[in-house]
N, C-alpha and C positions, 0 to 999 in steps of 0.2 A: 588800616587803609592808608595811613600817611607814612608808615614805617619805611617802605622802600624808597619813597621820595626823600625822606629825611636822611637815610643812609647815603643816598646819591649826593645830596647837597653837602653832607659832611666830608665827602671825599675832596671837595674843592675849597670850601670856606668854613670858618668858625662862625656859627650863628648863635646869638644869645637866645635864651628861652623866651624873653620878651619879644624879640624880633621874629622868632619862629611862630609865636602865637598870632602876630600880625599877619605873617605870611599865610598861615593856615586859614585865617579868616577870609582871605581873598580867593582861595582855591575852591573850585567846584568839582565834585565827583560826578562823572558822567558815564553812562553805560551805553554801549552801541552794539547793534546786532550785525551779524555777518551779512555782507552785501550792501550795507549803508555807505553812501558817499557823504562824508562829514565835512568835506570842503570841496568846492567846485572851482575849476579854472574860470577866470573872469571875475571872481570875487576878490575882495581884499581879505587877506588872512587876518582875522581878528583874535584868534586864540592860539596859545601855545600849550601843548599837552605833554604829559608824562605818562607812559604806559605802565600801569600796575600789572595788568595781565591782558593777554590777547595778541592779536596780530593784525597788521595793516600794511598797506603799500601806498607809496606816492607814485603817481604816474602822470605822463604828459601825452598829448595827442600831437602827431605831426600834421603837416598840411593835407595829407591824404586821409586823415582820420584814423591812422593806425596808432595803437597804444604802445608806449614804452614805459616800463617800470623803472623809476629813478631810484627808489629805495624800498627796502622791506623793513618794517618796524616791528619790534618784539621786545619782550623782557623776560630773560631767563639767565641762567648761569653764564651763558656765552655772550651776553649783551655788552655792547660798548655804547658810549654816549650817543653816537649817531644812530643807534638802533632804538633808543628810548624816547627821543624827543619827537613829538608830532607837530610839525609846523612847516610852512613855506617861509623860511627866514627872510628871503628877499622881500616878499610881499608884506610880512609882518613888520619889518623894520622900515621899509620905504613908504608904506601905506599906498602902494600901487597894486593894480590888479594882478592876481596870480596867473601863471600859466600851468600850474600844477593842480591836480585833484588828489584827494586822499580817500581811499576805499578801505573799509573794514573787511578783513579776510576771515576772521573768526570772532565770536562774541568777545567784547573787550571792555575793560574798566580803565578809565583814564582820569587823571587829575588835570583839570583845565584852568588856565588863567587867561583872562581876556586882556586886550591891549591897554584899556583904561586902568585896570587894576595893576598891571605891570608898571605903568607910569606912577601910580600911587606908591608902589613899593620902592621905586627908585628914589622917591622923595623922603620916605619915612623909615626905610630899613637900610642902614649904612652898608651892610654887606651885599645888598642886592646889586649895586653897581659893579662890584667885583665879580659876582656870579654871572651877570650878563656879559661882561667882558670876556670871561673865560669861555662861556658858551659860544660867543661869536668867534673866538679864536679856534675852538674845536670845529665849528661849522666850516671855517675857512680851510683848516687842515684836511678835513674830510673831503671837501670839494676838490682841493688840490690833488689829493691822493687818487680820488676817483678819476679825475681827468688824466692824470699821468698814467694810471693803470690802463686806461683805454688807449693811450698813445703808445705805451712801451711794452705792454704785456700782450701775449696772444690770448685768444679766446680760451684755449686749452689751459693756459696758466691761470686765468681768472676762474675757470671751473675748478681746478685743483685747489686753489685757495679757498673757494666757497665750500668745497667738500671737507677741507681740513678744519674749517671754523664752524660751519653751520650745516652739516649733512642732513640733519633731521628736517630742515625746511623743505627738502624734496618731497616729504610726505604731507606737508601742510599747505604748500603754495602751488597753485596750478603751474604746470610745466612751462606754458607759454609766457607766464609772468617772469619766471626764473630766467628763461632764455633771453628775453629782452633786457632784463636786469644785467645779465652777463655780456650782452652785446653779441648775441648769436641767434641763429634760427632754432626753432624747436627741434627740427630734424637733426641738427648738429649736436644739440644737447642730448638727444636720445642716443646718438652714436657714441658720445663720450661716456654716458652712463653705462652702456654695454661694454665699452672698452675697459673701463675702470671697475666694472662689476658692481655698480651702485643700483 
């Protein structure tokens, strides 16, 4: 159950067996059911998670109460760092109320670490500070790319990139979630699917 997470960490830092045992002692394995909201807007995000298996989405509500999917989270051969980590980084780091919510889209297993235990690891595991810095850098790069894609790429370009990297999500994620994630209407998404024969 810790293998995927250990492999993930090993990509970025060298961690001693002793430090890894301390790390594992703070991680909690949690299971969530499809449809659960595991974090609500208005709360301070107190946990950071790693997806072992399953599917989730991060979403926000606008002033009219309309939902927009900010990110789709999963773990498989196509995963990148920004797909694996379950957190509202802004709220987690700043200790301010979140504007995001996190919903489970299929039964999921996650390794969770709360804020207090993360602070403990910062003090007692030397490599944790480096790991946290790397994760913060990746989060910034991901945010930058997402914002630039919204400014510089067309909806069609974003759809093509999505289908090149994660086409199977079309069968797993409700279409209106994918549409808001890509910044388009569900009707336009349907049109593009027909045009590209997906």
